[in-house]
C-alpha positions in Angstrom: -3.5 -6.9 -11.9 -4.7 -3.3 -11.6 -5.2 -1.2 -14.7 -2.3 1.2 -15.3 1.0 1.7 -16.8 3.0 -1.4 -16.6 5.9 -0.7 -19.0 7.7 2.6 -19.9 10.8 3.2 -21.9 12.6 6.1 -23.4 15.5 5.6 -25.9 16.8 6.5 -29.3 15.3 4.6 -32.2 17.5 2.1 -33.7 17.3 3.8 -37.1 16.9 7.2 -38.7 13.4 8.1 -39.8 12.8 10.4 -42.8 9.4 11.7 -41.5 7.5 12.2 -38.3 5.0 9.5 -39.6 7.8 7.1 -40.2 9.1 7.7 -36.7 5.7 7.2 -35.2 5.3 3.9 -37.2 8.8 2.7 -35.9 7.7 3.4 -32.3 4.5 1.7 -32.6 6.3 -1.5 -34.0 8.7 -1.4 -31.1 5.7 -1.0 -28.7 4.0 -4.1 -30.3 7.1 -6.1 -29.9 7.3 -5.2 -26.3 3.5 -6.0 -25.8 4.0 -9.5 -27.4 6.9 -10.1 -25.1 5.1 -9.1 -22.0 2.0 -11.1 -23.1 4.2 -14.2 -23.5 5.8 -13.5 -20.2 2.5 -13.2 -18.3 1.0 -16.2 -19.9 4.0 -18.3 -18.7 3.2 -17.2 -15.1 -0.6 -17.9 -15.7 -1.7 -14.3 -15.9 -3.6 -12.6 -18.6 -3.2 -9.3 -20.6 -5.8 -7.3 -22.0 -4.7 -4.5 -24.5 -6.9 -1.4 -24.7 -6.6 1.6 -27.1 -6.5 4.7 -25.2 -7.7 7.9 -27.2 -5.1 10.6 -27.5 -7.5 12.9 -25.6 -7.3 10.7 -22.6 -3.5 10.4 -22.6 -2.0 12.7 -19.9 1.4 12.4 -21.5 0.0 14.3 -24.6 0.2 17.5 -22.7 4.0 17.2 -22.6 4.5 16.4 -26.2 1.7 18.5 -28.1 0.9 22.1 -28.1 -2.5 22.4 -26.5 -5.2 25.0 -27.0 -7.2 26.4 -24.2 -9.8 23.7 -23.9 -7.3 20.8 -24.2 -5.0 22.5 -21.7 -7.7 22.7 -19.1 -8.6 19.1 -19.8 -4.9 18.1 -19.4 -4.5 20.2 -16.1 -7.4 18.1 -14.8 -6.0 14.8 -16.0 -2.8 15.3 -14.1 -4.6 16.3 -10.9 -4.1 20.1 -10.9 -6.6 23.0 -10.8 -6.6 26.3 -12.4 -6.2 29.3 -10.1 -7.8 32.5 -11.4 -6.4 35.7 -9.8 -8.9 38.1 -10.8 
C-alpha cells in the first residue's frame, strides 16, 4: 500500500466541548478509534499498518484551518503545488 491519506471524515462531534483543547482531544480519540478499526480490518486481510506522526508544519490541510504568517503561507503554497507570482 502506498503512503497517503486512506481515511477522511467530517462530521459533528457526538458531544459538546467546553474548550478548543477538549474538542481536539475528542477528535483525537475518535481518530484513534478509527485507526484501531482500520488496523484490525487490514490485519484480517493480511495487510499491515504503520502509523506515523506528521508534524503540523507538514500538514497541507493546516493552511485551511489556521491563520498563517508570510513564511508559513509560502510553505503552504508549495505544499499544495502552487507557486507565488509576483507582479512587480
